[in-house]
N, C-alpha and C positions, 0 to 999 in steps of 0.2 A: 832172657837170653840176649846177649849182646849181638848186634848186627855184624855181619862179616861182609867185607867188600873185596871184590876182585877187579883188577883193572889191567887192560892190555891196550897198547896203541901201536900205530904204524902210520907212516906218511904216504899219501898217494897224490899225484898231481891232478886233482879235480877240485871243483868249487865246493864250499861247505854244504851248499844245498844238495848237490849231486851225491856227495859222500853220505850225508844224512839219509836221503831217500833210499839209496842203495843198501845201506846198512840195515835200516829198519825193515826193508822188504826182503832181505836175503833169507833164503830158506834155512831154518835152524839146523836141520840134519846135515846140510853142507857146511855151515859155519862151525858147528861143533861136532865134527865127525870123529874126533879123537878126544880122549879124556883131557880135561883141563883142570889140573890140581885135583881137588877132591870130587869134582863133578864128572860123572861118566859121560861118554858120548851120547848125543841125542839120536834116537832111532826114528821118532815120528812126532808129528804135531796133530792134535785132534781138536775138534770143536771150535775151530777158528772160522768165523763167519766173515767173509770178505777180507779186505785189507786189514792189516794189523798196524794202524797208524793214528789212532785217536784214543785219548784218555778214556778209560772204561772198557776198551776192547780186552777180551780175555781168551785164553786157549789152554789146552792141556798138553803138556810136554811129556813124551814117553822116552825114558832113558834106556840105553842098552842094558840089559839085565832085568828090565821090567818095572823099575820104579817109575812113578809118575809125579808130576807137580803142576800146580795151576799157576799160570803167569798172567798178570793183569797190568796193562799200561796205566800208570797213575799220573803221568805228566808227559806232554809232548809240546815242546817249544821249538819248532822248526826254525832254523837249522842248528840250534845250539844244544839242546838236551832232550833226551827221553829217559824216563825212569820207569821201572816196573817193580812189581812186588811178586815174590814167589811164596805161595802158600800151599796147604794141603799136600804136603810131601808124603808119599806112600812108598813102601818097599825099600830094599837095600840100596845104598849109594855105592 
C-alpha cells in the first residue's frame, strides 16, 4: 500500500527551537480536536511514558468513535524534523 502524507503549516514569531519543542509536547487531543481530512479527532492518548520526544517513544492514540492506532517516533532531529510511524490501526475511521 502506498504511503499517504498530510501536511499543514503556519507561521509564528518564535525561534525554531521553541516552535519544535512546543509542537512535539503539545497534547494531541487539543491539537487534533476536530477531524482533519480522513482522520477523526483525537479523544485520548494512552500508554505514553514520560515525554514524547525521543526516537523509539511510543503511545496509543484513541480517536473519537473508538478507533485506535499506535504512534512511534522514528526520528527526532531537534529543531529541524521529527518523524513518526502509525501502525496497528483498529476500528472505523
